[in-house]
All heavy atoms as a GROMACS GRO file, in nm:
protein
  539
    1MET      N    1   0.085  -0.118   0.000
    1MET     CA    2   0.000   0.000   0.000
    1MET      C    3   0.090   0.124   0.000
    1MET      O    4   0.186   0.132   0.074
    1MET     CB    5  -0.090  -0.001   0.123
    1MET     CG    6  -0.184   0.116   0.131
    1MET     SD    7  -0.297   0.112   0.270
    1MET     CE    8  -0.427   0.014   0.201
    2ARG      N    9   0.053   0.222  -0.080
    2ARG     CA   10   0.130   0.346  -0.088
    2ARG      C   11   0.097   0.436   0.031
    2ARG      O   12  -0.013   0.431   0.085
    2ARG     CB   13   0.097   0.421  -0.217
    2ARG     CG   14   0.133   0.346  -0.342
    2ARG     CD   15   0.095   0.420  -0.468
    2ARG     NE   16  -0.036   0.483  -0.458
    2ARG     CZ   17  -0.069   0.597  -0.518
    2ARG    NH1   18   0.016   0.661  -0.592
    2ARG    NH2   19  -0.190   0.648  -0.503
    3ILE      N   20   0.192   0.519   0.068
    3ILE     CA   21   0.175   0.609   0.182
    3ILE      C   22   0.058   0.705   0.157
    3ILE      O   23  -0.018   0.737   0.248
    3ILE     CB   24   0.306   0.683   0.216
    3ILE    CG1   25   0.297   0.745   0.354
    3ILE    CG2   26   0.338   0.789   0.115
    3ILE    CD1   27   0.290   0.645   0.464
    4VAL      N   28   0.040   0.748   0.034
    4VAL     CA   29  -0.070   0.838   0.000
    4VAL      C   30  -0.203   0.769   0.028
    4VAL      O   31  -0.296   0.830   0.082
    4VAL     CB   32  -0.061   0.880  -0.149
    4VAL    CG1   33  -0.184   0.955  -0.193
    4VAL    CG2   34   0.064   0.964  -0.173
    5ASP      N   35  -0.212   0.640  -0.002
    5ASP     CA   36  -0.336   0.565   0.023
    5ASP      C   37  -0.366   0.556   0.172
    5ASP      O   38  -0.481   0.565   0.214
    5ASP     CB   39  -0.327   0.425  -0.037
    5ASP     CG   40  -0.312   0.428  -0.189
    5ASP    OD1   41  -0.360   0.523  -0.252
    5ASP    OD2   42  -0.249   0.334  -0.243
    6ILE      N   43  -0.261   0.540   0.252
    6ILE     CA   44  -0.279   0.533   0.398
    6ILE      C   45  -0.331   0.667   0.450
    6ILE      O   46  -0.427   0.672   0.526
    6ILE     CB   47  -0.146   0.495   0.467
    6ILE    CG1   48  -0.107   0.352   0.431
    6ILE    CG2   49  -0.157   0.512   0.618
    6ILE    CD1   50   0.031   0.313   0.474
    7PHE      N   51  -0.268   0.776   0.408
    7PHE     CA   52  -0.309   0.908   0.456
    7PHE      C   53  -0.450   0.945   0.411
    7PHE      O   54  -0.521   1.017   0.480
    7PHE     CB   55  -0.209   1.015   0.415
    7PHE     CG   56  -0.077   1.004   0.487
    7PHE    CD1   57   0.036   1.061   0.433
    7PHE    CD2   58  -0.065   0.938   0.608
    7PHE    CE1   59   0.158   1.053   0.499
    7PHE    CE2   60   0.056   0.928   0.673
    7PHE     CZ   61   0.168   0.986   0.619
    8GLN      N   62  -0.492   0.897   0.295
    8GLN     CA   63  -0.627   0.926   0.247
    8GLN      C   64  -0.733   0.858   0.333
    8GLN      O   65  -0.848   0.899   0.332
    8GLN     CB   66  -0.642   0.884   0.101
    8GLN     CG   67  -0.570   0.977   0.007
    8GLN     CD   68  -0.577   0.932  -0.138
    8GLN    OE1   69  -0.591   0.815  -0.168
    8GLN    NE2   70  -0.565   1.028  -0.228
    9GLN      N   71  -0.696   0.755   0.409
    9GLN     CA   72  -0.790   0.685   0.495
    9GLN      C   73  -0.807   0.752   0.631
    9GLN      O   74  -0.894   0.714   0.708
    9GLN     CB   75  -0.743   0.541   0.517
    9GLN     CG   76  -0.745   0.458   0.391
    9GLN     CD   77  -0.693   0.319   0.415
    9GLN    OE1   78  -0.691   0.270   0.526
    9GLN    NE2   79  -0.649   0.254   0.308
   10LEU      N   80  -0.724   0.852   0.662
   10LEU     CA   81  -0.729   0.919   0.792
   10LEU      C   82  -0.811   1.047   0.780
   10LEU      O   83  -0.772   1.141   0.710
   10LEU     CB   84  -0.587   0.951   0.840
   10LEU     CG   85  -0.494   0.830   0.855
   10LEU    CD1   86  -0.353   0.874   0.884
   10LEU    CD2   87  -0.546   0.737   0.963
   11PRO      N   88  -0.925   1.054   0.851
   11PRO     CA   89  -1.014   1.170   0.838
   11PRO      C   90  -0.947   1.304   0.869
   11PRO      O   91  -0.974   1.404   0.803
   11PRO     CB   92  -1.125   1.142   0.939
   11PRO     CG   93  -1.122   0.995   0.960
   11PRO     CD   94  -0.979   0.953   0.940
   12SER      N   95  -0.857   1.307   0.966
   12SER     CA   96  -0.793   1.434   1.003
   12SER      C   97  -0.697   1.484   0.895
   12SER      O   98  -0.657   1.599   0.897
   12SER     CB   99  -0.721   1.422   1.136
   12SER     OG  100  -0.620   1.324   1.128
   13LEU      N  101  -0.658   1.397   0.802
   13LEU     CA  102  -0.568   1.436   0.694
   13LEU      C  103  -0.640   1.452   0.561
   13LEU      O  104  -0.578   1.463   0.457
   13LEU     CB  105  -0.454   1.334   0.680
   13LEU     CG  106  -0.366   1.316   0.804
   13LEU    CD1  107  -0.260   1.211   0.778
   13LEU    CD2  108  -0.304   1.447   0.848
   14ASP      N  109  -0.773   1.456   0.566
   14ASP     CA  110  -0.853   1.470   0.445
   14ASP      C  111  -0.818   1.600   0.373
   14ASP      O  112  -0.816   1.707   0.434
   14ASP     CB  113  -1.002   1.468   0.480
   14ASP     CG  114  -1.090   1.467   0.358
   14ASP    OD1  115  -1.055   1.396   0.261
   14ASP    OD2  116  -1.192   1.537   0.358
   15GLY      N  117  -0.788   1.589   0.246
   15GLY     CA  118  -0.755   1.707   0.167
   15GLY      C  119  -0.611   1.754   0.182
   15GLY      O  120  -0.580   1.869   0.154
   16PHE      N  121  -0.522   1.664   0.225
   16PHE     CA  122  -0.381   1.705   0.241
   16PHE      C  123  -0.326   1.752   0.108
   16PHE      O  124  -0.367   1.708   0.002
   16PHE     CB  125  -0.296   1.591   0.299
   16PHE     CG  126  -0.282   1.471   0.210
   16PHE    CD1  127  -0.183   1.466   0.113
   16PHE    CD2  128  -0.368   1.363   0.222
   16PHE    CE1  129  -0.170   1.356   0.031
   16PHE    CE2  130  -0.356   1.252   0.142
   16PHE     CZ  131  -0.257   1.249   0.045
   17THR      N  132  -0.231   1.846   0.117
   17THR     CA  133  -0.173   1.904  -0.004
   17THR      C  134  -0.025   1.871  -0.020
   17THR      O  135   0.028   1.886  -0.129
   17THR     CB  136  -0.190   2.057  -0.005
   17THR    OG1  137  -0.134   2.110   0.116
   17THR    CG2  138  -0.336   2.095  -0.015
   18GLN      N  139   0.038   1.827   0.088
   18GLN     CA  140   0.181   1.799   0.079
   18GLN      C  141   0.220   1.694   0.183
   18GLN      O  142   0.169   1.693   0.295
   18GLN     CB  143   0.263   1.926   0.104
   18GLN     CG  144   0.412   1.907   0.088
   18GLN     CD  145   0.487   2.038   0.106
   18GLN    OE1  146   0.432   2.137   0.153
   18GLN    NE2  147   0.613   2.039   0.069
   19ILE      N  148   0.311   1.604   0.143
   19ILE     CA  149   0.368   1.504   0.232
   19ILE      C  150   0.519   1.515   0.220
   19ILE      O  151   0.574   1.509   0.111
   19ILE     CB  152   0.326   1.361   0.192
   19ILE    CG1  153   0.175   1.344   0.198
   19ILE    CG2  154   0.394   1.259   0.282
   19ILE    CD1  155   0.127   1.212   0.139
   20THR      N  156   0.585   1.534   0.335
   20THR     CA  157   0.731   1.544   0.337
   20THR      C  158   0.785   1.440   0.434
   20THR      O  159   0.748   1.440   0.552
   20THR     CB  160   0.776   1.684   0.382
   20THR    OG1  161   0.714   1.782   0.299
   20THR    CG2  162   0.927   1.697   0.375
   21LYS      N  163   0.870   1.350   0.386
   21LYS     CA  164   0.930   1.250   0.474
   21LYS      C  165   1.035   1.316   0.562
   21LYS      O  166   1.114   1.398   0.516
   21LYS     CB  167   0.992   1.137   0.392
   21LYS     CG  168   1.035   1.020   0.476
   21LYS     CD  169   1.070   0.901   0.391
   21LYS     CE  170   1.099   0.782   0.481
   21LYS     NZ  171   1.127   0.662   0.403
   22VAL      N  172   1.035   1.279   0.690
   22VAL     CA  173   1.130   1.332   0.788
   22VAL      C  174   1.236   1.225   0.811
   22VAL      O  175   1.204   1.111   0.843
   22VAL     CB  176   1.059   1.368   0.920
   22VAL    CG1  177   1.158   1.413   1.025
   22VAL    CG2  178   0.952   1.473   0.896
   23HIS      N  179   1.362   1.264   0.795
   23HIS     CA  180   1.472   1.168   0.808
   23HIS      C  181   1.547   1.182   0.939
   23HIS      O  182   1.654   1.126   0.955
   23HIS     CB  183   1.570   1.185   0.692
   23HIS     CG  184   1.506   1.158   0.559
   23HIS    ND1  185   1.487   1.030   0.510
   23HIS    CD2  186   1.454   1.241   0.465
   23HIS    CE1  187   1.428   1.036   0.393
   23HIS    NE2  188   1.407   1.163   0.363
   24LYS      N  189   1.492   1.255   1.035
   24LYS     CA  190   1.558   1.275   1.164
   24LYS      C  191   1.490   1.190   1.270
   24LYS      O  192   1.380   1.140   1.252
   24LYS     CB  193   1.552   1.422   1.204
   24LYS     CG  194   1.628   1.512   1.110
   24LYS     CD  195   1.624   1.655   1.156
   24LYS     CE  196   1.705   1.741   1.060
   24LYS     NZ  197   1.714   1.877   1.106
   25GLY      N  198   1.558   1.176   1.384
   25GLY     CA  199   1.501   1.103   1.496
   25GLY      C  200   1.574   0.972   1.518
   25GLY      O  201   1.647   0.923   1.433
   26TYR      N  202   1.553   0.917   1.636
   26TYR     CA  203   1.623   0.796   1.675
   26TYR      C  204   1.541   0.670   1.658
   26TYR      O  205   1.596   0.560   1.653
   26TYR     CB  206   1.668   0.807   1.822
   26TYR     CG  207   1.771   0.915   1.842
   26TYR    CD1  208   1.735   1.036   1.899
   26TYR    CD2  209   1.902   0.896   1.803
   26TYR    CE1  210   1.829   1.136   1.917
   26TYR    CE2  211   1.996   0.995   1.820
   26TYR     CZ  212   1.959   1.115   1.878
   26TYR     OH  213   2.052   1.214   1.894
   27SER      N  214   1.410   0.682   1.650
   27SER     CA  215   1.325   0.562   1.640
   27SER      C  216   1.330   0.506   1.498
   27SER      O  217   1.366   0.575   1.402
   27SER     CB  218   1.182   0.594   1.678
   27SER     OG  219   1.119   0.669   1.577
   28SER      N  220   1.290   0.381   1.486
   28SER     CA  221   1.283   0.317   1.354
   28SER      C  222   1.151   0.350   1.284
   28SER      O  223   1.128   0.304   1.173
   28SER     CB  224   1.298   0.166   1.370
   28SER     OG  225   1.194   0.115   1.450
   29ASP      N  226   1.065   0.429   1.350
   29ASP     CA  227   0.938   0.468   1.290
   29ASP      C  228   0.963   0.552   1.166
   29ASP      O  229   1.062   0.625   1.157
   29ASP     CB  230   0.854   0.552   1.387
   29ASP     CG  231   0.816   0.477   1.512
   29ASP    OD1  232   0.836   0.353   1.517
   29ASP    OD2  233   0.768   0.541   1.606
   30THR      N  234   0.872   0.543   1.070
   30THR     CA  235   0.876   0.629   0.953
   30THR      C  236   0.797   0.754   0.989
   30THR      O  237   0.687   0.745   1.042
   30THR     CB  238   0.813   0.559   0.831
   30THR    OG1  239   0.874   0.431   0.816
   30THR    CG2  240   0.833   0.639   0.706
   31LYS      N  241   0.855   0.872   0.962
   31LYS     CA  242   0.794   0.998   1.005
   31LYS      C  243   0.768   1.088   0.886
   31LYS      O  244   0.847   1.092   0.792
   31LYS     CB  245   0.887   1.067   1.105
   31LYS     CG  246   0.907   0.985   1.232
   31LYS     CD  247   1.021   1.036   1.316
   31LYS     CE  248   1.155   0.988   1.280
   31LYS     NZ  249   1.190   0.850   1.288
   32TYR      N  250   0.656   1.162   0.893
   32TYR     CA  251   0.616   1.252   0.784
   32TYR      C  252   0.559   1.381   0.841
   32TYR      O  253   0.499   1.382   0.948
   32TYR     CB  254   0.506   1.187   0.698
   32TYR     CG  255   0.549   1.061   0.630
   32TYR    CD1  256   0.530   0.938   0.690
   32TYR    CD2  257   0.608   1.066   0.504
   32TYR    CE1  258   0.570   0.821   0.627
   32TYR    CE2  259   0.647   0.949   0.440
   32TYR     CZ  260   0.628   0.828   0.502
   32TYR     OH  261   0.667   0.712   0.440
   33LEU      N  262   0.577   1.490   0.767
   33LEU     CA  263   0.504   1.614   0.790
   33LEU      C  264   0.398   1.619   0.680
   33LEU      O  265   0.430   1.612   0.562
   33LEU     CB  266   0.595   1.736   0.778
   33LEU     CG  267   0.676   1.771   0.900
   33LEU    CD1  268   0.766   1.890   0.870
   33LEU    CD2  269   0.588   1.802   1.019
   34VAL      N  270   0.272   1.627   0.721
   34VAL     CA  271   0.162   1.628   0.626
   34VAL      C  272   0.090   1.761   0.639
   34VAL      O  273   0.047   1.800   0.748
   34VAL     CB  274   0.064   1.511   0.654
   34VAL    CG1  275  -0.048   1.510   0.552
   34VAL    CG2  276   0.138   1.378   0.654
   35THR      N  277   0.077   1.832   0.528
   35THR     CA  278   0.013   1.963   0.527
   35THR      C  279  -0.131   1.950   0.482
   35THR      O  280  -0.160   1.892   0.377
   35THR     CB  281   0.089   2.059   0.433
   35THR    OG1  282   0.226   2.064   0.473
   35THR    CG2  283   0.029   2.198   0.437
   36VAL      N  284  -0.221   2.006   0.565
   36VAL     CA  285  -0.364   2.011   0.533
   36VAL      C  286  -0.404   2.157   0.547
   36VAL      O  287  -0.411   2.211   0.657
   36VAL     CB  288  -0.448   1.924   0.630
   36VAL    CG1  289  -0.596   1.932   0.592
   36VAL    CG2  290  -0.400   1.781   0.633
   37GLY      N  291  -0.426   2.222   0.434
   37GLY     CA  292  -0.455   2.366   0.437
   37GLY      C  293  -0.334   2.441   0.491
   37GLY      O  294  -0.225   2.430   0.438
   38GLU      N  295  -0.353   2.515   0.600
   38GLU     CA  296  -0.245   2.591   0.663
   38GLU      C  297  -0.182   2.515   0.780
   38GLU      O  298  -0.091   2.563   0.844
   38GLU     CB  299  -0.299   2.725   0.714
   38GLU     CG  300  -0.357   2.814   0.607
   38GLU     CD  301  -0.250   2.897   0.540
   38GLU    OE1  302  -0.152   2.934   0.607
   38GLU    OE2  303  -0.266   2.925   0.420
   39THR      N  304  -0.234   2.396   0.809
   39THR     CA  305  -0.192   2.320   0.927
   39THR      C  306  -0.098   2.206   0.887
   39THR      O  307  -0.124   2.136   0.789
   39THR     CB  308  -0.315   2.260   0.998
   39THR    OG1  309  -0.407   2.365   1.026
   39THR    CG2  310  -0.276   2.192   1.127
   40ARG      N  311   0.008   2.190   0.965
   40ARG     CA  312   0.100   2.078   0.942
   40ARG      C  313   0.084   1.977   1.056
   40ARG      O  314   0.075   2.016   1.172
   40ARG     CB  315   0.244   2.126   0.935
   40ARG     CG  316   0.269   2.211   0.813
   40ARG     CD  317   0.412   2.244   0.785
   40ARG     NE  318   0.493   2.264   0.904
   40ARG     CZ  319   0.624   2.278   0.901
   40ARG    NH1  320   0.688   2.277   0.787
   40ARG    NH2  321   0.691   2.297   1.012
   41HIS      N  322   0.078   1.851   1.020
   41HIS     CA  323   0.066   1.742   1.116
   41HIS      C  324   0.191   1.657   1.110
   41HIS      O  325   0.243   1.630   1.001
   41HIS     CB  326  -0.055   1.654   1.082
   41HIS     CG  327  -0.185   1.725   1.082
   41HIS    ND1  328  -0.260   1.740   1.196
   41HIS    CD2  329  -0.253   1.788   0.984
   41HIS    CE1  330  -0.370   1.806   1.166
   41HIS    NE2  331  -0.367   1.838   1.038
   42PHE      N  332   0.240   1.613   1.226
   42PHE     CA  333   0.352   1.520   1.233
   42PHE      C  334   0.293   1.381   1.247
   42PHE      O  335   0.217   1.354   1.339
   42PHE     CB  336   0.442   1.554   1.353
   42PHE     CG  337   0.562   1.467   1.362
   42PHE    CD1  338   0.670   1.488   1.277
   42PHE    CD2  339   0.569   1.365   1.455
   42PHE    CE1  340   0.782   1.408   1.285
   42PHE    CE2  341   0.681   1.285   1.465
   42PHE     CZ  342   0.788   1.306   1.380
   43VAL      N  343   0.326   1.292   1.154
   43VAL     CA  344   0.270   1.157   1.152
   43VAL      C  345   0.383   1.057   1.165
   43VAL      O  346   0.481   1.063   1.091
   43VAL     CB  347   0.191   1.132   1.022
   43VAL    CG1  348   0.135   0.991   1.020
   43VAL    CG2  349   0.082   1.235   1.004
   44ARG      N  350   0.367   0.965   1.261
   44ARG     CA  351   0.465   0.857   1.280
   44ARG      C  352   0.397   0.726   1.248
   44ARG      O  353   0.289   0.696   1.297
   44ARG     CB  354   0.508   0.850   1.427
   44ARG     CG  355   0.633   0.918   1.458
   44ARG     CD  356   0.669   0.917   1.603
   44ARG     NE  357   0.647   0.794   1.677
   44ARG     CZ  358   0.681   0.779   1.805
   44ARG    NH1  359   0.737   0.879   1.869
   44ARG    NH2  360   0.658   0.667   1.867
   45LEU      N  361   0.463   0.645   1.167
   45LEU     CA  362   0.412   0.512   1.134
   45LEU      C  363   0.511   0.410   1.190
   45LEU      O  364   0.629   0.414   1.160
   45LEU     CB  365   0.399   0.494   0.983
   45LEU     CG  366   0.305   0.591   0.912
   45LEU    CD1  367   0.307   0.565   0.762
   45LEU    CD2  368   0.164   0.580   0.966
   46ALA      N  369   0.460   0.318   1.273
   46ALA     CA  370   0.544   0.219   1.338
   46ALA      C  371   0.505   0.079   1.293
   46ALA      O  372   0.391   0.056   1.253
   46ALA     CB  373   0.533   0.230   1.489
   47ASP      N  374   0.598  -0.012   1.305
   47ASP     CA  375   0.572  -0.153   1.278
   47ASP      C  376   0.468  -0.203   1.378
   47ASP      O  377   0.468  -0.162   1.495
   47ASP     CB  378   0.702  -0.231   1.293
   47ASP     CG  379   0.687  -0.374   1.247
   47ASP    OD1  380   0.619  -0.453   1.317
   47ASP    OD2  381   0.744  -0.408   1.142
   48VAL      N  382   0.379  -0.289   1.333
   48VAL     CA  383   0.273  -0.340   1.420
   48VAL      C  384   0.330  -0.412   1.542
   48VAL      O  385   0.263  -0.419   1.646
   48VAL     CB  386   0.175  -0.430   1.339
   48VAL    CG1  387   0.240  -0.562   1.301
   48VAL    CG2  388   0.046  -0.449   1.414
   49ALA      N  389   0.452  -0.460   1.535
   49ALA     CA  390   0.514  -0.528   1.649
   49ALA      C  391   0.534  -0.431   1.766
   49ALA      O  392   0.543  -0.474   1.881
   49ALA     CB  393   0.649  -0.588   1.608
   50HIS      N  394   0.537  -0.302   1.740
   50HIS     CA  395   0.557  -0.199   1.843
   50HIS      C  396   0.426  -0.135   1.887
   50HIS      O  397   0.426  -0.033   1.955
   50HIS     CB  398   0.651  -0.090   1.792
   50HIS     CG  399   0.784  -0.142   1.748
   50HIS    ND1  400   0.877  -0.190   1.836
   50HIS    CD2  401   0.838  -0.153   1.625
   50HIS    CE1  402   0.983  -0.230   1.769
   50HIS    NE2  403   0.961  -0.208   1.640
   51ARG      N  404   0.314  -0.193   1.850
   51ARG     CA  405   0.184  -0.133   1.873
   51ARG      C  406   0.159  -0.096   2.019
   51ARG      O  407   0.122   0.017   2.051
   51ARG     CB  408   0.073  -0.225   1.824
   51ARG     CG  409  -0.065  -0.165   1.834
   51ARG     CD  410  -0.170  -0.262   1.780
   51ARG     NE  411  -0.298  -0.201   1.764
   51ARG     CZ  412  -0.385  -0.175   1.863
   51ARG    NH1  413  -0.353  -0.203   1.986
   51ARG    NH2  414  -0.501  -0.119   1.838
   52GLU      N  415   0.177  -0.190   2.111
   52GLU     CA  416   0.149  -0.164   2.252
   52GLU      C  417   0.240  -0.055   2.309
   52GLU      O  418   0.195   0.032   2.383
   52GLU     CB  419   0.160  -0.292   2.334
   52GLU     CG  420   0.042  -0.384   2.318
   52GLU     CD  421  -0.092  -0.318   2.352
   52GLU    OE1  422  -0.102  -0.252   2.458
   52GLU    OE2  423  -0.185  -0.332   2.272
   53LYS      N  424   0.367  -0.059   2.272
   53LYS     CA  425   0.461   0.042   2.321
   53LYS      C  426   0.422   0.181   2.271
   53LYS      O  427   0.419   0.277   2.348
   53LYS     CB  428   0.603   0.008   2.276
   53LYS     CG  429   0.706   0.104   2.327
   53LYS     CD  430   0.846   0.064   2.284
   53LYS     CE  431   0.947   0.166   2.333
   53LYS     NZ  432   1.082   0.135   2.288
   54ARG      N  433   0.389   0.192   2.143
   54ARG     CA  434   0.350   0.322   2.086
   54ARG      C  435   0.217   0.369   2.145
   54ARG      O  436   0.197   0.488   2.169
   54ARG     CB  437   0.340   0.315   1.934
   54ARG     CG  438   0.470   0.285   1.863
   54ARG     CD  439   0.575   0.392   1.891
   54ARG     NE  440   0.697   0.366   1.820
   54ARG     CZ  441   0.806   0.314   1.873
   54ARG    NH1  442   0.809   0.281   2.002
   54ARG    NH2  443   0.914   0.296   1.801
   55LYS      N  444   0.127   0.277   2.170
   55LYS     CA  445  -0.002   0.312   2.229
   55LYS      C  446   0.019   0.371   2.369
   55LYS      O  447  -0.041   0.473   2.404
   55LYS     CB  448  -0.090   0.187   2.237
   55LYS     CG  449  -0.228   0.210   2.290
   55LYS     CD  450  -0.307   0.079   2.289
   55LYS     CE  451  -0.440   0.094   2.356
   55LYS     NZ  452  -0.512  -0.033   2.359
   56ASN      N  453   0.106   0.310   2.448
   56ASN     CA  454   0.137   0.361   2.582
   56ASN      C  455   0.205   0.498   2.576
   56ASN      O  456   0.174   0.587   2.655
   56ASN     CB  457   0.224   0.262   2.658
   56ASN     CG  458   0.148   0.136   2.695
   56ASN    OD1  459   0.026   0.136   2.706
   56ASN    ND2  460   0.221   0.027   2.714
   57GLU      N  461   0.297   0.515   2.482
   57GLU     CA  462   0.363   0.646   2.465
   57GLU      C  463   0.260   0.753   2.432
   57GLU      O  464   0.265   0.864   2.487
   57GLU     CB  465   0.467   0.638   2.353
   57GLU     CG  466   0.590   0.559   2.386
   57GLU     CD  467   0.683   0.545   2.267
   57GLU    OE1  468   0.650   0.593   2.156
   57GLU    OE2  469   0.790   0.485   2.285
   58PHE      N  470   0.168   0.722   2.343
   58PHE     CA  471   0.066   0.818   2.304
   58PHE      C  472  -0.023   0.855   2.422
   58PHE      O  473  -0.053   0.973   2.444
   58PHE     CB  474  -0.018   0.760   2.190
   58PHE     CG  475  -0.121   0.855   2.138
   58PHE    CD1  476  -0.085   0.962   2.057
   58PHE    CD2  477  -0.255   0.839   2.168
   58PHE    CE1  478  -0.179   1.051   2.009
   58PHE    CE2  479  -0.351   0.926   2.121
   58PHE     CZ  480  -0.313   1.032   2.041
   59MET      N  481  -0.061   0.756   2.501
   59MET     CA  482  -0.145   0.782   2.618
   59MET      C  483  -0.072   0.871   2.718
   59MET      O  484  -0.131   0.961   2.777
   59MET     CB  485  -0.189   0.651   2.682
   59MET     CG  486  -0.293   0.578   2.599
   59MET     SD  487  -0.335   0.411   2.655
   59MET     CE  488  -0.368   0.436   2.826
   60LEU      N  489   0.057   0.848   2.738
   60LEU     CA  490   0.135   0.932   2.828
   60LEU      C  491   0.140   1.076   2.778
   60LEU      O  492   0.126   1.170   2.856
   60LEU     CB  493   0.277   0.877   2.843
   60LEU     CG  494   0.293   0.754   2.930
   60LEU    CD1  495   0.434   0.697   2.918
   60LEU    CD2  496   0.261   0.786   3.075
   61LEU      N  497   0.160   1.093   2.649
   61LEU     CA  498   0.165   1.228   2.591
   61LEU      C  499   0.030   1.297   2.602
   61LEU      O  500   0.023   1.418   2.627
   61LEU     CB  501   0.210   1.223   2.446
   61LEU     CG  502   0.356   1.188   2.424
   61LEU    CD1  503   0.383   1.166   2.276
   61LEU    CD2  504   0.446   1.296   2.480
   62GLN      N  505  -0.079   1.223   2.585
   62GLN     CA  506  -0.212   1.281   2.596
   62GLN      C  507  -0.238   1.334   2.738
   62GLN      O  508  -0.302   1.437   2.756
   62GLN     CB  509  -0.320   1.177   2.564
   62GLN     CG  510  -0.323   1.138   2.419
   62GLN     CD  511  -0.387   1.246   2.334
   62GLN    OE1  512  -0.363   1.364   2.348
   62GLN    NE2  513  -0.465   1.203   2.238
   63ASN      N  514  -0.188   1.265   2.839
   63ASN     CA  515  -0.210   1.304   2.978
   63ASN      C  516  -0.128   1.427   3.017
   63ASN      O  517  -0.161   1.494   3.114
   63ASN     CB  518  -0.178   1.188   3.072
   63ASN     CG  519  -0.279   1.077   3.061
   63ASN    OD1  520  -0.393   1.101   3.026
   63ASN    ND2  521  -0.236   0.956   3.089
   64ARG      N  522  -0.024   1.459   2.944
   64ARG     CA  523   0.061   1.575   2.976
   64ARG      C  524   0.007   1.705   2.920
   64ARG      O  525   0.051   1.811   2.959
   64ARG     CB  526   0.203   1.551   2.924
   64ARG     CG  527   0.272   1.444   2.999
   64ARG     CD  528   0.413   1.432   2.956
   64ARG     NE  529   0.477   1.328   3.035
   64ARG     CZ  530   0.605   1.316   3.047
   64ARG    NH1  531   0.685   1.400   2.986
   64ARG    NH2  532   0.657   1.220   3.118
   65VAL      N  533  -0.085   1.698   2.830
   65VAL     CA  534  -0.137   1.820   2.766
   65VAL      C  535  -0.237   1.887   2.856
   65VAL      O  536  -0.304   1.836   2.936
   65VAL     CB  537  -0.200   1.786   2.629
   65VAL    CG1  538  -0.267   1.907   2.568
   65VAL    CG2  539  -0.094   1.732   2.538
   0.00000   0.00000   0.00000
């Protein structure tokens, strides 16, 4: 599946105009900056084997906001 097809399935990225791959960072996740209108979103895609770990990280980040 192409990355464009994946992003088209995400409602918050509907109508994106630009996708830029990010080559920085220490994780093995694939990272992108996705532009929707005037807003840029940082998107991380991880291997399904890391699902629980990434889910816990996300929950921790949500509680800090």
